[in-house]
C-alpha positions as CSV (number, residue, x, y, z in Angstrom):
1,X,0.0,0.0,0.0
2,X,1.2,3.5,-0.7
3,X,2.5,5.6,2.2
4,X,1.0,9.1,3.0
5,X,3.6,10.9,0.8
6,X,3.1,8.4,-2.0
7,X,-0.7,8.7,-1.8
8,X,-0.4,12.4,-2.7
9,X,1.5,11.7,-5.9
10,X,-0.4,8.7,-7.4
11,X,-0.2,9.3,-11.2
12,X,-3.1,9.0,-13.5
13,X,-3.6,5.5,-14.8
14,X,-2.1,3.8,-11.7
15,X,-5.6,2.7,-10.7
16,X,-8.3,1.9,-13.3
17,X,-12.1,1.9,-13.0
18,X,-13.4,-1.6,-12.3
19,X,-10.0,-2.8,-11.0
20,X,-10.0,-5.2,-8.1
21,X,-8.1,-3.8,-5.0
22,X,-7.7,-4.5,-1.3
23,X,-9.1,-1.9,1.1
24,X,-8.6,-1.7,4.9
25,X,-12.0,-1.0,6.6
26,X,-12.1,0.4,10.1
27,X,-15.8,-0.7,10.3
28,X,-14.9,-4.3,9.7
29,X,-11.6,-4.0,11.5
30,X,-9.8,-5.8,8.6
31,X,-9.1,-6.0,4.9
32,X,-11.8,-6.1,2.2
33,X,-11.4,-7.2,-1.3
34,X,-13.5,-4.9,-3.5
35,X,-13.2,-3.0,-6.8
36,X,-12.9,0.6,-7.9
37,X,-16.1,2.3,-9.0
38,X,-14.6,5.7,-10.1
39,X,-11.1,7.3,-10.1
40,X,-11.1,11.1,-9.7
41,X,-8.1,12.7,-11.4
42,X,-7.1,16.4,-11.3
43,X,-4.0,17.6,-13.1
44,X,-2.8,14.1,-13.9
45,X,-2.8,13.1,-10.2
46,X,-5.3,10.9,-8.5
47,X,-7.2,12.9,-5.9
48,X,-9.9,10.5,-4.8
49,X,-11.2,7.0,-5.4
50,X,-14.8,5.7,-5.1
51,X,-14.9,2.0,-4.2
52,X,-17.8,-0.3,-4.5
53,X,-18.0,-0.4,-0.7
54,X,-17.0,3.3,0.2
55,X,-16.9,6.6,-1.6
56,X,-13.9,8.9,-1.3
57,X,-11.8,6.1,0.3
58,X,-8.5,7.0,2.0
59,X,-5.8,6.5,-0.6
60,X,-3.4,5.1,2.0
61,X,-5.7,2.2,2.7
62,X,-6.0,1.0,-0.9
63,X,-3.6,-1.6,-2.4
64,X,-3.4,-3.2,-5.8
65,X,-3.9,-7.0,-6.4
66,X,-1.4,-8.8,-8.6
67,X,-2.9,-10.7,-11.5
68,X,-4.0,-14.2,-10.6
69,X,-3.4,-13.5,-6.8
70,X,-6.2,-14.5,-4.4
71,X,-6.0,-12.3,-1.3
72,X,-8.2,-12.9,1.8
73,X,-8.3,-11.0,5.0
74,X,-5.5,-13.0,6.7
75,X,-3.3,-12.9,3.6
76,X,-3.7,-9.2,3.1
77,X,-2.8,-8.6,6.7
78,X,0.4,-10.7,6.4
79,X,1.4,-8.8,3.3
80,X,0.8,-5.4,4.8
81,X,2.8,-6.1,7.9
82,X,5.9,-6.6,5.7
83,X,5.8,-2.8,4.8
84,X,6.9,-1.1,8.0
85,X,6.1,2.6,8.5
86,X,2.7,2.7,6.8
87,X,-0.6,3.4,8.5
88,X,-1.7,-0.3,8.6
89,X,1.0,-1.3,11.1
90,X,-0.5,1.2,13.6
91,X,-4.2,0.3,13.2
92,X,-5.9,-1.4,16.1
93,X,-6.9,-4.9,15.5
94,X,-8.1,-7.8,15.9
95,X,-8.6,-8.3,12.1
96,X,-12.0,-9.4,11.1
97,X,-12.2,-12.7,9.2
98,X,-15.3,-12.9,7.1
99,X,-17.1,-16.0,6.1
100,X,-16.1,-16.8,2.5
101,X,-19.5,-18.3,1.7
102,X,-21.4,-15.2,2.7
103,X,-20.4,-13.1,-0.3
104,X,-20.2,-14.1,-4.0
105,X,-16.9,-14.7,-5.7
106,X,-15.8,-13.3,-9.1
107,X,-17.0,-16.4,-10.9
108,X,-20.5,-15.7,-9.6
109,X,-20.5,-12.1,-10.8
110,X,-18.9,-10.3,-7.9
111,X,-15.6,-8.8,-7.0
112,X,-14.9,-10.1,-3.6
113,X,-16.1,-9.8,-0.1
114,X,-18.4,-7.0,-0.9
115,X,-20.1,-7.5,-4.2
116,X,-21.2,-4.5,-6.3
117,X,-24.4,-5.2,-8.2
118,X,-23.9,-3.2,-11.4
119,X,-27.6,-3.5,-12.4
120,X,-29.2,-2.5,-9.2
121,X,-26.3,-0.4,-7.9
122,X,-26.5,-1.9,-4.4
123,X,-24.5,-4.4,-2.5
124,X,-25.8,-8.0,-2.8
125,X,-25.6,-10.4,0.1
126,X,-25.9,-14.2,-0.6
127,X,-27.4,-16.6,2.0
128,X,-25.1,-18.6,4.2
129,X,-24.7,-22.3,4.1
130,X,-26.8,-22.6,7.2
131,X,-29.6,-20.6,5.7
132,X,-29.5,-22.7,2.5
133,X,-29.8,-25.9,4.5
134,X,-32.7,-24.5,6.4
135,X,-34.5,-23.6,3.2
136,X,-33.9,-27.1,1.8
137,X,-34.8,-28.9,5.1
138,X,-31.3,-30.4,5.2
139,X,-29.5,-31.6,8.3
140,X,-26.6,-29.3,9.2
141,X,-24.6,-31.6,11.3
142,X,-25.7,-35.2,10.8
143,X,-24.7,-37.6,13.5
144,X,-24.0,-41.3,13.4
145,X,-27.7,-42.1,13.7
146,X,-31.0,-40.3,13.9
147,X,-33.4,-40.2,16.7
148,X,-37.2,-39.5,16.9
149,X,-39.2,-37.5,19.4
150,X,-39.6,-39.3,22.6
151,X,-36.5,-41.4,22.3
152,X,-34.3,-41.9,25.3
153,X,-30.7,-41.0,24.5
154,X,-27.3,-40.2,26.1
155,X,-26.2,-36.6,25.9
156,X,-22.6,-35.6,26.6
157,X,-22.5,-32.2,28.4
158,X,-19.2,-30.4,27.7
159,X,-20.1,-27.9,30.5
160,X,-20.2,-30.6,33.1
161,X,-17.8,-33.0,31.4
162,X,-20.1,-36.0,31.9
163,X,-22.8,-38.0,30.1
164,X,-26.4,-37.7,31.2
165,X,-29.6,-39.4,30.3
166,X,-32.0,-37.2,28.3
167,X,-35.2,-37.4,26.2
168,X,-35.7,-36.0,22.7
169,X,-38.4,-33.3,22.9
170,X,-38.1,-32.0,19.4
171,X,-35.9,-31.7,16.2
172,X,-35.1,-28.3,14.7
173,X,-35.2,-27.5,11.0
174,X,-31.4,-27.7,10.8
175,X,-31.1,-31.1,12.4
176,X,-30.4,-30.2,16.0
177,X,-32.1,-31.9,18.9
178,X,-34.2,-30.2,21.6
179,X,-33.6,-32.3,24.7
180,X,-35.3,-32.0,28.1
181,X,-31.9,-31.0,29.5
182,X,-30.5,-29.0,26.5
183,X,-31.9,-27.0,23.7
184,X,-30.3,-27.3,20.2
185,X,-28.0,-30.1,21.2
186,X,-25.4,-31.1,18.5
187,X,-26.1,-34.6,17.0
188,X,-22.4,-35.4,17.6
189,X,-23.0,-35.2,21.4
190,X,-26.1,-37.4,21.3
191,X,-25.9,-41.2,21.3
192,X,-28.3,-44.1,21.7
193,X,-29.3,-45.0,25.2
194,X,-28.1,-48.4,26.4
195,X,-29.9,-50.0,29.3
196,X,-27.4,-51.0,31.9
197,X,-27.8,-54.0,34.1
198,X,-28.6,-53.1,37.6
199,X,-25.9,-54.5,39.9
200,X,-27.0,-57.0,42.5
201,X,-27.1,-55.6,46.0
202,X,-24.0,-56.5,48.0
203,X,-24.1,-59.5,50.2
204,X,-24.7,-58.9,53.9
205,X,-21.6,-59.0,56.0
206,X,-20.9,-62.2,57.8
207,X,-21.8,-62.3,61.5
208,X,-19.0,-61.2,63.8
209,X,-16.7,-63.8,65.2
210,X,-16.6,-63.9,69.0
211,X,-13.2,-62.9,70.3
212,X,-11.5,-63.2,73.6
213,X,-10.5,-60.0,75.4
214,X,-7.3,-59.5,77.3
215,X,-7.7,-59.5,81.0
216,X,-8.6,-56.1,82.4
217,X,-6.0,-54.4,84.6
218,X,-7.0,-52.2,87.5
219,X,-7.2,-48.5,87.1
220,X,-3.9,-46.7,87.7
221,X,-4.1,-43.5,89.8
222,X,-3.6,-40.6,87.5
223,X,-5.4,-42.1,84.5
224,X,-8.4,-40.2,83.5
225,X,-10.1,-43.1,81.8
226,X,-9.8,-46.8,82.6
227,X,-9.9,-49.5,80.0
228,X,-13.2,-50.0,78.3
229,X,-15.2,-52.6,80.2
230,X,-18.2,-54.2,78.4
231,X,-21.1,-55.6,80.4
232,X,-20.4,-58.9,82.1
233,X,-23.0,-60.8,80.2
234,X,-22.1,-59.4,76.8
235,X,-18.3,-59.5,76.7
236,X,-18.2,-62.2,74.1
237,X,-20.4,-60.1,71.7
238,X,-18.0,-57.2,71.6
239,X,-15.4,-57.1,68.8
240,X,-11.8,-56.6,69.7
241,X,-10.3,-53.2,69.1
242,X,-9.2,-52.8,65.4
243,X,-5.5,-52.5,64.5
244,X,-4.0,-49.1,64.7
245,X,-3.1,-47.0,61.7
246,X,0.6,-46.1,61.4
247,X,1.1,-43.0,63.5
248,X,-1.4,-44.0,66.2
249,X,0.1,-44.7,69.6
250,X,-0.8,-48.1,71.1
251,X,0.5,-48.9,74.6
252,X,-1.5,-52.1,74.7
253,X,-0.9,-55.3,72.8
254,X,-2.4,-55.9,69.4
255,X,-5.3,-58.3,69.0
256,X,-4.7,-61.9,67.9
257,X,-3.4,-62.4,64.4
258,X,-6.7,-63.8,63.2
259,X,-8.6,-60.7,64.1
260,X,-6.2,-58.1,62.6
261,X,-8.0,-58.1,59.3
262,X,-11.0,-56.3,60.8
263,X,-11.3,-53.0,58.8
264,X,-10.9,-49.8,60.7
265,X,-13.5,-47.1,60.0
266,X,-11.0,-44.4,59.0
267,X,-10.9,-42.2,55.9
268,X,-7.8,-40.9,54.2
269,X,-8.4,-38.4,51.4
270,X,-5.7,-37.6,48.8
271,X,-6.4,-34.4,46.8
272,X,-4.4,-32.7,44.0
273,X,-3.8,-29.1,45.0
274,X,-4.8,-26.7,42.3
275,X,-3.6,-23.6,44.1
276,X,-1.5,-22.4,47.0
277,X,-3.8,-21.0,49.6
278,X,-2.8,-17.9,51.6
279,X,-2.5,-17.8,55.3
280,X,-6.1,-16.7,55.9
281,X,-7.9,-18.2,53.0
282,X,-10.3,-19.9,55.5
283,X,-9.2,-23.4,54.6
284,X,-10.0,-25.8,57.4
285,X,-8.0,-29.0,57.9
286,X,-11.2,-30.9,58.5
287,X,-12.9,-29.7,55.3
288,X,-11.5,-31.8,52.4
289,X,-14.5,-31.6,50.1
290,X,-12.8,-30.1,47.1
291,X,-10.0,-28.3,48.9
292,X,-11.8,-25.0,48.7
293,X,-12.2,-22.2,51.3
294,X,-14.7,-23.2,54.0
295,X,-18.3,-22.6,52.9
296,X,-17.6,-23.1,49.1
297,X,-17.8,-26.8,48.4
298,X,-16.7,-26.9,44.8
299,X,-14.7,-29.7,43.1
300,X,-11.0,-29.0,42.3
301,X,-11.9,-28.8,38.6
302,X,-13.7,-25.5,39.3
303,X,-10.4,-23.7,39.2
304,X,-9.3,-22.9,35.6
305,X,-5.6,-22.7,36.2
306,X,-2.9,-23.1,33.5
307,X,-0.9,-26.3,33.8
308,X,2.2,-26.1,36.0
309,X,1.3,-23.0,38.0
310,X,0.2,-22.3,41.6
311,X,1.3,-25.7,42.9
312,X,-0.7,-27.8,40.5
313,X,0.3,-31.4,40.6
314,X,1.2,-31.5,44.3
315,X,-0.5,-34.0,46.5
316,X,-1.6,-33.7,50.0
317,X,-2.7,-36.4,52.4
318,X,-5.4,-35.3,54.6
319,X,-6.8,-37.4,57.5
320,X,-10.5,-36.8,58.3
321,X,-10.7,-37.3,62.0
322,X,-14.5,-36.7,62.0
323,X,-15.0,-39.9,60.0
324,X,-13.5,-42.2,62.6
325,X,-16.3,-43.3,65.0
326,X,-13.9,-45.3,67.2
327,X,-15.7,-45.2,70.6
328,X,-13.7,-45.3,73.9
329,X,-10.0,-45.9,73.6
330,X,-7.5,-47.1,76.1
331,X,-5.5,-44.4,77.7
332,X,-2.2,-43.2,76.2
333,X,1.0,-42.4,78.2
334,X,0.2,-38.7,78.0
335,X,-3.5,-39.1,78.6
336,X,-3.4,-36.9,81.7
337,X,-2.9,-33.9,79.5
338,X,-5.9,-31.7,78.7
339,X,-6.8,-32.5,75.1
340,X,-6.8,-29.6,72.6
341,X,-10.3,-28.4,71.5
342,X,-11.3,-29.8,68.1
343,X,-11.4,-27.4,65.1
344,X,-14.8,-26.2,64.2
345,X,-16.3,-23.8,61.8
346,X,-16.6,-21.1,64.4
347,X,-12.8,-21.2,65.0
348,X,-12.2,-20.0,61.5
349,X,-14.9,-17.4,61.1
350,X,-16.6,-15.0,63.6
351,X,-20.3,-15.2,64.3
352,X,-20.8,-12.0,62.4
353,X,-19.9,-13.3,58.9
354,X,-17.7,-15.5,56.8
355,X,-14.6,-13.5,57.3
356,X,-11.3,-14.8,58.7
357,X,-10.4,-13.6,62.2
358,X,-7.6,-11.1,62.6
359,X,-4.3,-12.9,62.9
360,X,-2.5,-9.9,64.5
361,X,-2.8,-9.0,68.2
362,X,-3.2,-5.4,69.2
363,X,-2.1,-3.6,72.3
364,X,-4.8,-1.7,74.4
365,X,-3.5,1.6,72.9
366,X,-3.7,0.3,69.4
367,X,-7.2,-1.1,70.0
368,X,-8.3,2.3,71.4
369,X,-6.8,4.1,68.4
370,X,-8.7,1.7,66.1
371,X,-12.0,2.3,67.9
372,X,-11.5,6.1,67.7
373,X,-10.8,5.7,63.9
374,X,-13.9,3.7,63.4
375,X,-16.0,6.3,65.3
376,X,-14.6,9.0,63.0
377,X,-15.4,7.0,59.9
378,X,-19.1,6.5,60.8
379,X,-21.8,9.0,60.1
380,X,-25.5,9.4,59.4
381,X,-27.5,11.2,56.8
382,X,-31.3,11.7,56.8
383,X,-33.1,11.0,53.6
384,X,-36.7,11.3,52.5
385,X,-37.4,8.5,50.0
386,X,-34.5,7.8,47.7
387,X,-31.0,9.1,48.1
388,X,-30.1,12.0,45.8
389,X,-27.0,14.0,46.8
390,X,-27.9,16.9,44.6
391,X,-31.1,17.6,46.6
392,X,-30.6,20.7,48.7
393,X,-31.3,19.0,52.1
394,X,-28.9,16.1,51.4
395,X,-26.3,18.4,49.8
396,X,-26.3,20.6,52.9
397,X,-25.7,17.5,55.1
398,X,-22.8,16.3,52.9
399,X,-21.3,19.8,52.7
400,X,-21.3,20.1,56.5
401,X,-19.9,16.6,57.3
402,X,-17.4,16.5,54.4
403,X,-16.4,20.2,54.7
404,X,-17.3,20.8,51.0
405,X,-16.8,24.3,49.7
406,X,-19.5,26.4,48.1
407,X,-18.1,25.7,44.6
408,X,-18.3,21.9,45.0
409,X,-20.1,20.2,42.2
410,X,-21.7,16.7,42.3
411,X,-22.0,14.8,39.1
412,X,-23.6,11.4,38.6
413,X,-21.4,8.8,36.9
414,X,-23.6,6.8,34.6
415,X,-23.0,3.1,33.9
416,X,-22.0,2.1,37.4
417,X,-25.4,1.0,38.7
418,X,-26.2,-2.7,39.2
419,X,-25.7,-5.5,41.6
420,X,-24.9,-4.1,45.1
421,X,-24.1,-0.6,43.7
422,X,-27.1,1.8,43.7
423,X,-25.2,4.7,42.3
424,X,-21.9,6.6,42.1
425,X,-21.3,10.3,42.1
426,X,-18.1,12.4,41.6
427,X,-17.5,15.5,43.8
428,X,-15.3,18.1,42.2
429,X,-14.4,21.7,42.8
430,X,-12.0,21.2,45.7
431,X,-11.2,17.8,47.2
432,X,-12.1,15.3,44.6
433,X,-14.3,12.6,46.2
434,X,-16.3,9.6,45.0
435,X,-19.7,8.9,46.6
436,X,-20.8,5.2,46.3
437,X,-24.2,4.2,47.4
438,X,-24.5,0.5,48.3
439,X,-27.1,-1.8,49.9
440,X,-27.2,-2.0,53.6
441,X,-28.9,-5.4,53.8
442,X,-26.8,-8.6,53.8
443,X,-27.1,-11.0,50.9
444,X,-26.8,-13.8,53.5
445,X,-26.8,-13.9,57.2
446,X,-23.1,-14.9,57.4
447,X,-21.8,-12.4,54.7
448,X,-20.9,-8.9,55.8
449,X,-22.1,-5.9,53.9
450,X,-19.6,-3.7,52.2
451,X,-19.8,-1.1,55.0
452,X,-19.5,-3.7,57.7
453,X,-16.5,-5.3,56.0
454,X,-14.7,-1.9,55.8
455,X,-15.2,-1.5,59.5
456,X,-13.8,-5.0,60.1
457,X,-10.7,-4.2,58.0
458,X,-9.9,-0.9,59.6
459,X,-10.2,-2.5,63.1
460,X,-7.6,-5.1,62.1
461,X,-5.4,-2.8,60.1
462,X,-5.9,0.9,61.1
463,X,-3.0,2.0,58.9
464,X,-4.9,1.1,55.8
465,X,-6.9,4.4,56.2
466,X,-3.7,6.3,55.4
467,X,-2.4,4.1,52.6
468,X,-2.2,6.0,49.3
469,X,-2.2,2.8,47.3
470,X,-5.7,1.9,48.6
471,X,-8.9,3.9,47.9
472,X,-10.1,3.3,51.5
473,X,-13.2,5.2,52.7
474,X,-12.8,8.5,54.4
475,X,-16.4,8.4,55.6
476,X,-19.1,5.7,55.8
477,X,-22.6,7.1,56.2
478,X,-25.7,5.3,57.1
479,X,-28.6,6.7,55.2
480,X,-31.7,6.5,57.4
481,X,-35.3,7.4,56.7
482,X,-37.8,9.3,58.7
483,X,-38.5,6.2,60.9
484,X,-34.7,6.0,61.6
485,X,-34.4,2.7,59.7
486,X,-31.4,2.3,57.5
487,X,-32.2,2.7,53.8
488,X,-28.7,2.3,52.3
489,X,-25.0,2.9,53.0
490,X,-22.9,5.7,51.5
491,X,-19.2,5.1,51.0
492,X,-17.0,8.3,50.5
493,X,-13.6,7.8,49.1
494,X,-10.8,10.0,47.6
495,X,-10.6,9.8,43.8
496,X,-7.6,7.8,42.6
497,X,-5.0,9.6,40.4
498,X,-4.2,8.3,36.9
499,X,-6.3,6.2,34.7
500,X,-7.7,2.7,34.9
501,X,-5.4,-0.1,33.9
502,X,-7.8,-1.4,31.2
503,X,-7.8,2.1,29.6
504,X,-4.0,2.4,30.0
505,X,-3.5,-0.9,28.2
506,X,-5.6,0.2,25.3
507,X,-3.8,3.6,25.0
508,X,-0.3,2.1,25.1
509,X,-1.1,-0.8,22.8
510,X,-2.6,1.5,20.1
511,X,0.5,3.8,20.4
512,X,2.8,0.8,19.9
513,X,4.3,1.3,23.4
514,X,4.3,-2.3,24.7
515,X,7.6,-1.9,26.6
516,X,6.2,0.9,28.6
517,X,3.1,-1.2,29.2
518,X,5.2,-4.1,30.5
519,X,7.0,-1.7,32.9
520,X,3.6,-0.6,34.3
521,X,2.5,-4.2,34.7
522,X,5.6,-4.9,36.8
523,X,4.7,-2.0,39.0
524,X,1.2,-3.4,39.5
525,X,2.7,-6.7,40.5
526,X,4.9,-5.0,43.1
527,X,2.0,-3.1,44.5
528,X,-0.1,-6.2,44.9
529,X,2.7,-8.0,46.7
530,X,3.1,-5.1,49.1
531,X,-0.7,-5.0,49.6
532,X,-0.7,-8.7,50.6
533,X,2.3,-8.3,52.9
534,X,0.9,-5.3,54.7
535,X,-2.5,-6.7,55.4
536,X,-1.9,-10.3,56.4
537,X,-2.3,-11.8,53.0
538,X,-5.9,-10.7,52.8
539,X,-7.1,-10.8,49.2
540,X,-8.5,-7.8,47.4
541,X,-11.6,-9.9,46.3
542,X,-12.1,-8.4,42.9
543,X,-8.6,-7.7,41.5
544,X,-9.1,-6.9,37.8
545,X,-7.8,-4.1,35.4
546,X,-10.9,-2.0,35.9
547,X,-10.2,-1.8,39.7
548,X,-6.6,-0.7,39.3
549,X,-5.5,2.9,38.7
550,X,-2.0,3.7,37.2
551,X,-0.5,7.2,37.2
552,X,2.2,7.3,34.6
553,X,3.7,10.6,35.8
554,X,4.6,9.1,39.2
555,X,4.5,5.4,38.3
556,X,2.2,4.9,41.2
557,X,-0.5,2.2,41.5
558,X,-3.7,2.4,43.6
559,X,-6.5,-0.1,44.1
560,X,-10.2,0.7,44.2
561,X,-13.3,-1.3,45.1
562,X,-11.8,-3.0,48.1
563,X,-15.2,-3.6,49.8
564,X,-14.7,-7.3,49.4
565,X,-11.3,-7.3,50.9
566,X,-10.6,-10.5,53.0
567,X,-13.9,-12.2,52.0
568,X,-13.2,-15.8,51.1
569,X,-13.6,-16.6,47.4
570,X,-12.9,-19.7,45.2
571,X,-9.7,-18.0,43.8
572,X,-7.1,-15.6,44.9
573,X,-6.1,-12.3,43.4
574,X,-3.4,-13.8,41.2
575,X,-5.7,-16.3,39.6
576,X,-8.5,-13.7,39.0
577,X,-6.1,-11.1,37.5
578,X,-4.5,-13.7,35.2
579,X,-7.9,-14.8,33.9
580,X,-9.1,-11.2,33.4
581,X,-6.0,-10.2,31.5
582,X,-6.2,-13.2,29.2
583,X,-9.8,-12.3,28.4
584,X,-9.2,-8.6,28.0
585,X,-6.1,-8.7,25.7
586,X,-7.5,-11.4,23.3
587,X,-9.1,-8.6,21.3
588,X,-5.8,-6.7,20.9
589,X,-3.3,-9.5,20.1
590,X,-3.5,-13.2,20.7
591,X,-0.3,-13.4,22.7
592,X,-0.1,-10.0,24.3
593,X,-1.2,-11.3,27.7
594,X,1.9,-13.5,27.8
595,X,4.3,-10.5,27.9
596,X,2.1,-8.5,30.2
597,X,1.5,-11.4,32.7
598,X,5.2,-12.3,32.7
599,X,6.0,-8.7,33.7
600,X,3.3,-8.7,36.4
601,X,4.6,-12.0,37.9
602,X,8.1,-10.6,37.8
603,X,7.1,-7.6,39.8
604,X,5.1,-9.7,42.3
605,X,7.9,-12.1,42.9
606,X,10.6,-9.4,43.2
607,X,8.9,-7.1,45.6
608,X,10.9,-7.0,48.9
609,X,9.1,-7.8,52.1
610,X,8.0,-5.2,54.7
611,X,8.2,-2.1,52.6
612,X,6.6,0.9,54.2
613,X,4.7,3.7,52.6
614,X,4.6,7.4,53.0
615,X,1.5,8.8,54.6
616,X,-0.1,11.5,52.4
617,X,-2.2,14.0,54.4
């Protein structure tokens, strides 16, 4: 394709009317093969070209096609990238790959992907292969055999990775099956149902063999529990104690050899670890149902983690003590010690919600300072009906409690409502603040609201209120109605400097500044590592590019939307961020996320421990 300087000096005759060319379309985000409708020449120089798909097309986006050469979207893209310095190398992609069957070829009377109908003067669109099959009542994807309505079949679900029994409820015009468990199921996933033989019930266990017990010894002073003594008339009906598992302490002799094959009711669970849990992930040693944080019983396959990362492939052996109904046991040599209390759900989460307890102890002075900080954060606003900060009554209360000046302006930020967010407003004209209205009712009795979780975090880590890298609230209001009942909560935060990481990635990628982008990702990794180290490995909860602000002028990073900080989830911040970056950067370049995530991981792993921060007042 001609460069910008060459496009201004294209001589007459270089392009001809009706000639087939390649044109890069921003609308389709790719290359289109079309033809020239009219070439406008002034003074022997081409001034403009009307294409079949666009009038007055940009001359720098038009390229000639060699005779006999067949150029599609991918081929034109590869050819154009060989010419460095032209406009095409700076255009944002992904390139659009169009269905070849959708538009007529030259042999059918057209000139490529957009056909110009010379008779009607309009673009002509041909039906797709699926539309043709539907018109002819043909099967789009024929399977190995056909089934009728009411047949019982097997359906393989790729979502659940298992085969289920289903019934055919209908057959679509293009040959797909409407099952009772799935609409428009592909025939390749449907197979004939085979009746399986019902296995015979297991035979009842043989009656227990009477055994002879060892003579009972008298109780020794100091023992807290003597040997178990069955009733005198039933001693022969009791089974001997089963053999011990390696690791159990047995001060008494083992039963006779003939009785050692009695199975012990113990359970050992071996699970592959899909991730490395943090110190306060809420993982209980007695909860091995999927190796997930307590309260989220999901199988290990629920984590979509790349192979070879986050400890995948490691094996842990977990002994479930709750599944060993052993009954009374003989005393052990150290039986006079007070046994440790058994782990329970309450020992991992407080009664107020599913949040890990604080792992750091505070002195009375620190606890008093934290209580004073919590009191300064809390506030109350009277509302009549719905909350609207631009109403004079509510604005006056905000101005008094937040010390807003007379020139302060409150502007609603559209597009942020939904879920737990009821609205977001930006306060400017002085101190830039963000007002975030959230629900005050819990979604579950054991899940804290966002305001309650903020109070919990500041009690455990009072220093977070002065951390410039965290958009922590400066005020938490309870909006109450005329009856003094809470209507909603209002979170007031300082506006973070810079721009969102998702927008920063787009800006740098389109400007062809990927090295600067990798440096920023390394800073984000360091900031997350410091965040985890400062606050006891508590997770952000929703760590994604839209909740990260990056200021290029100071290379500083700040995190917003920390209302879910420390709440247990099925994945940690690293996993969630990797998944979001892979999804977000697919539209820019297929392998862009590899370089960015490598830089992010490098920063996270290289961040030194126990780094302080400068308090900004």
